C-alpha positions as CSV (number, residue, x, y, z in Angstrom):
1,M,-22.9,10.6,86.5
2,E,-21.0,12.1,83.6
3,H,-21.2,9.0,81.4
4,I,-25.0,8.9,81.9
5,L,-25.4,12.5,80.7
6,R,-22.8,12.3,77.9
7,P,-25.3,11.7,75.1
8,I,-27.3,14.7,76.3
9,Y,-24.5,17.2,76.4
10,Q,-22.7,15.8,73.3
11,E,-25.7,16.6,71.3
12,R,-25.7,20.2,72.6
13,A,-22.0,20.6,72.2
14,S,-22.2,19.7,68.5
15,Q,-24.4,22.7,67.9
16,Q,-22.6,25.9,66.7
17,N,-24.7,28.0,69.1
18,T,-23.2,26.3,72.1
19,L,-20.4,28.1,73.8
20,G,-19.7,25.8,76.7
21,V,-20.9,22.9,78.9
22,I,-20.1,22.6,82.6
23,L,-21.0,19.7,84.9
24,I,-21.6,20.4,88.6
25,E,-21.9,17.4,90.9
26,K,-23.2,17.3,94.4
27,R,-20.3,17.4,96.8
28,H,-22.0,16.0,99.9
29,D,-25.5,15.2,101.1
30,T,-26.0,18.6,102.8
31,S,-24.7,20.7,99.8
32,S,-27.2,23.2,98.3
33,V,-25.0,24.1,95.4
34,T,-26.9,21.8,93.0
35,D,-30.4,22.5,94.4
36,T,-30.7,19.0,95.8
37,F,-29.8,17.4,92.4
38,D,-27.0,14.8,92.1
39,A,-25.7,16.7,89.1
40,V,-26.4,19.9,87.1
41,L,-25.5,20.5,83.5
42,L,-24.9,24.2,82.7
43,I,-25.0,24.7,78.9
44,I,-24.2,28.3,77.8
45,V,-25.4,29.3,74.3
46,K,-24.9,32.4,72.2
47,D,-28.6,33.1,72.0
48,G,-31.9,31.2,72.3
49,E,-35.7,31.6,72.1
50,E,-35.7,31.5,76.0
51,A,-33.2,33.0,78.3
52,I,-33.3,29.9,80.4
53,F,-34.4,26.5,79.3
54,T,-34.5,23.7,81.9
55,K,-35.0,19.9,81.9
56,H,-34.9,17.4,84.7
57,Y,-33.8,13.8,84.3
58,I,-33.8,10.7,86.5
59,Y,-31.5,7.6,86.3
60,E,-32.2,4.8,88.8
61,E,-32.0,6.6,92.2
62,Q,-30.2,9.7,90.9
63,K,-31.6,12.9,89.5
64,A,-30.1,15.6,87.3
65,A,-31.0,19.1,86.0
66,M,-30.0,20.7,82.7
67,H,-30.0,24.5,82.4
68,V,-29.5,25.9,78.9
69,V,-28.7,29.6,79.5
70,T,-28.0,32.4,77.0
71,E,-24.9,34.4,77.2
72,D,-26.9,37.6,77.9
73,Q,-28.7,35.8,80.8
74,L,-25.4,34.6,82.2
75,N,-23.9,38.1,82.0
76,E,-27.0,39.5,83.8
77,W,-26.6,37.0,86.6
78,L,-23.0,37.9,87.0
79,L,-23.7,41.6,87.0
80,L,-26.7,41.7,89.3
81,G,-25.6,38.8,91.6
82,S,-29.2,37.5,91.2
83,N,-28.0,33.8,90.9
84,R,-25.6,33.3,93.8
85,K,-24.6,29.8,92.6
86,I,-23.4,30.8,89.2
87,V,-19.8,31.9,90.3
88,D,-19.4,28.6,92.2
89,W,-20.6,26.6,89.1
90,L,-18.2,28.4,86.8
91,F,-15.1,28.0,89.0
92,N,-15.8,24.6,90.6
93,G,-17.7,22.8,87.9
94,K,-16.0,20.4,85.4
95,V,-15.7,21.9,81.9
96,L,-16.9,19.3,79.4
97,F,-16.9,21.5,76.4
98,D,-15.4,24.9,75.7
99,R,-15.7,26.5,72.3
100,N,-12.7,28.7,71.5
101,E,-11.9,28.8,75.3
102,Y,-15.0,30.8,76.0
103,I,-15.4,29.5,79.6
104,E,-11.6,29.8,80.3
105,K,-11.6,33.5,79.1
106,L,-14.8,34.2,81.2
107,K,-13.1,32.7,84.3
108,M,-10.0,34.8,83.7
109,E,-12.2,37.9,83.4
110,L,-14.0,37.1,86.6
111,R,-10.7,36.6,88.4
112,D,-9.4,39.9,87.2
113,F,-12.7,41.6,88.1
114,P,-12.2,44.9,86.1
115,F,-12.6,48.0,88.2
116,Y,-15.5,49.3,86.0
117,G,-17.4,46.1,86.6
118,R,-16.7,46.5,90.3
119,K,-18.0,50.0,90.3
120,I,-21.4,49.0,88.9
121,K,-21.7,46.1,91.4
122,M,-20.7,48.3,94.3
123,G,-23.2,50.9,93.4
124,M,-26.1,48.4,93.1
125,E,-25.1,46.6,96.3
126,F,-24.8,50.0,98.1
127,A,-28.3,51.0,97.0
128,K,-29.7,47.8,98.4
129,L,-27.8,48.3,101.6
130,I,-29.2,51.9,102.0
131,R,-32.8,50.7,101.4
132,R,-32.6,47.9,104.0
133,Y,-30.8,50.1,106.5
134,L,-33.2,53.0,106.3
135,D,-36.2,50.6,106.4
136,G,-34.7,48.9,109.4
137,K,-34.2,52.3,111.2
138,A,-37.8,53.3,110.5
139,F,-39.1,50.1,112.0
140,F,-36.8,50.6,115.0
141,E,-38.0,54.1,115.6
142,A,-41.6,52.7,115.4
143,K,-40.6,50.2,118.1
144,Q,-41.2,47.3,115.7
145,Y,-38.0,45.6,116.7
146,L,-38.5,42.2,115.0
147,D,-39.1,43.9,111.7
148,A,-36.1,46.1,112.3
149,Y,-34.0,43.1,113.1
150,N,-35.0,41.4,109.8
151,H,-34.0,44.4,107.7
152,I,-30.8,44.9,109.6
153,V,-29.8,41.3,109.0
154,H,-30.3,41.9,105.3
155,S,-28.5,45.2,105.4
156,L,-25.5,43.5,106.9
157,H,-25.6,40.8,104.2
158,H,-25.4,43.6,101.6
159,L,-22.6,45.2,103.5
160,A,-20.7,41.9,103.6
161,R,-21.2,41.4,99.8
162,L,-20.0,45.0,99.3
163,A,-16.8,44.4,101.3
164,V,-16.1,41.3,99.2
165,I,-16.6,43.2,95.9
166,E,-14.4,46.2,97.2
167,N,-11.6,43.7,97.7
168,G,-11.8,42.5,94.1
169,F,-13.7,39.2,94.7
170,H,-17.1,38.0,93.6
171,P,-19.4,37.2,96.5
172,E,-20.0,33.5,96.8
173,I,-22.7,31.4,98.5
174,T,-20.6,31.3,101.6
175,V,-20.2,35.0,101.8
176,W,-19.7,35.1,105.5
177,Q,-16.8,32.8,105.3
178,Q,-15.3,35.2,102.8
179,V,-16.0,38.3,105.0
180,K,-14.5,36.6,108.0
181,Q,-11.2,36.6,106.2
182,I,-11.5,39.9,104.4
183,E,-13.2,42.2,106.9
184,P,-13.5,40.6,110.3
185,E,-15.2,43.8,111.7
186,I,-18.3,43.2,109.6
187,F,-18.3,39.5,110.5
188,K,-18.1,40.5,114.2
189,L,-21.0,42.9,113.9
190,Y,-23.1,40.1,112.3
191,S,-22.1,37.6,114.9
192,E,-23.0,39.9,117.8
193,L,-26.4,40.7,116.3
194,V,-27.5,37.1,115.9
195,T,-25.8,35.5,118.9
196,S,-25.7,38.1,121.6
197,D,-27.7,37.6,124.8
198,E,-28.4,41.3,125.0
199,P,-32.1,42.4,124.5
200,I,-32.9,42.9,120.9
201,K,-33.4,46.7,121.3
202,K,-29.9,47.0,122.8
203,R,-28.4,44.9,120.0
204,L,-30.0,47.0,117.3
205,E,-29.0,50.3,119.0
206,L,-25.3,49.3,119.0
207,L,-25.5,48.0,115.5
208,F,-27.1,51.2,114.1
209,I,-24.2,53.2,115.5
210,A,-21.6,50.9,114.0
211,S,-23.4,50.5,110.7
212,E,-23.8,54.3,110.3
213,F,-20.0,54.7,110.4
214,M,-19.4,51.8,108.0
215,I,-21.9,53.1,105.5
216,H,-20.7,56.7,105.7
217,S,-17.1,55.6,105.1
218,R,-18.1,53.8,101.9
219,T,-20.4,56.5,100.4
220,S,-17.7,58.2,98.3
221,S,-16.4,55.0,96.6
222,C,-19.8,53.3,96.3
223,A,-21.5,56.3,94.7
224,T,-18.8,56.7,92.1
225,H,-20.8,54.8,89.4
226,I,-24.0,56.8,89.7
227,L,-22.1,60.1,90.0
228,D,-19.9,59.4,87.0
229,T,-23.1,58.6,85.0
230,M,-24.8,61.8,86.1
231,K,-21.8,63.9,85.1
232,E,-22.7,63.1,81.5
233,K,-25.0,66.1,81.5
234,E,-26.0,69.1,83.7
235,Q,-29.3,67.8,85.2
236,W,-31.6,64.8,85.1
237,T,-35.2,63.9,85.7
238,I,-35.9,60.7,87.7
239,Q,-37.3,59.1,84.6
240,E,-34.1,59.8,82.6
241,L,-32.0,58.3,85.4
242,Q,-34.3,55.2,85.6
243,E,-34.1,54.6,81.9
244,H,-30.3,55.1,81.6
245,P,-28.7,51.8,80.5
246,H,-26.0,52.1,83.2
247,L,-28.6,52.7,86.0
248,K,-31.6,50.7,85.0
249,H,-30.4,47.7,87.0
250,Y,-30.6,49.7,90.2
251,S,-34.3,49.2,89.8
252,V,-36.5,50.3,92.8
253,D,-33.4,51.1,94.9
254,L,-32.4,54.0,92.7
255,G,-34.8,56.5,94.2
256,V,-33.7,55.7,97.8
257,L,-30.0,56.0,96.8
258,I,-30.6,59.4,95.3
259,E,-32.5,60.7,98.4
260,Y,-29.6,59.4,100.6
261,L,-27.0,61.2,98.4
262,I,-29.1,64.4,98.6
263,D,-29.2,64.1,102.3
264,K,-25.4,63.8,102.3
265,K,-25.2,66.9,99.9
266,I,-23.6,64.8,97.2
267,I,-26.5,65.3,94.8
268,E,-28.5,68.6,94.5
269,I,-32.1,69.3,93.7
270,Y,-32.7,71.6,90.8
271,K,-36.2,73.1,90.4
272,T,-37.8,73.9,87.0
273,D,-41.1,75.5,86.4
274,T,-44.4,73.6,85.7
275,K,-47.8,74.9,84.5
276,G,-48.9,74.9,88.2
277,L,-48.4,77.8,90.5
278,Y,-45.7,77.1,93.1
279,V,-45.3,73.5,91.8
280,Y,-41.9,72.7,90.3
281,H,-40.3,69.8,88.5
282,R,-37.6,68.2,90.7
283,H,-34.4,67.6,88.7
284,Y,-31.1,66.3,90.0
285,K,-27.5,67.2,89.5
286,V,-24.1,66.3,91.0
287,S,-23.0,68.8,93.6
288,L,-19.8,70.8,92.6
């Protein structure tokens, strides 16, 4: 379909604002990588009025999508992992235009996966894992086993993504295939949860025991990013932590992560006076 879309992407490539153009074609009928489209044009621009601008096209019996994405939006997707397909598109798509080797340099950076970038992603993924795990445990203790099961499946997915990141790779759409090679223990846990003939309560009981160990063993490395950030000063309010540029992407999971680290005696509570009697401000600092 490249020759059909050529006039569209050539017009974009001629603009100074365009950094790169990638064509992603559907590999087979059951592939979800192109969101059911026969082809996707990913056009990366330096900046734009909209972070994402999309158009759909049709040619005879084929359909195509064009996504014009700003560099900031692309970097946010890569940092947060909020667009699971983007890594696949960058590595497996056909580069049609590459200004000053922008795409090639980006792919090299992704392959290298600098440790600082890994620390941020590990911290955010760990926070999501903690939230899902604790919610699942609360539902289990309330005997709401199906809701507990749902949260634990999600927590295992975050654990799988975390394992991939720890090993210096970016989680892909087929994350379980990656984990099967990288950390078969996590893959086995997931398989036993979803395929075992044991009663759901028994499956969850066993999984909570195994997950507790896997989470505990990762706490030190996965908390490095938030702890390094908090060491910038003596104590923090929750608002200051939420607004910090390095922590704002933790979003609603930040509070849960802090409470977990308090429970593990990694973060301490520091009380300061308020105008109310016996009511104190709750500040946070890293335990010495």
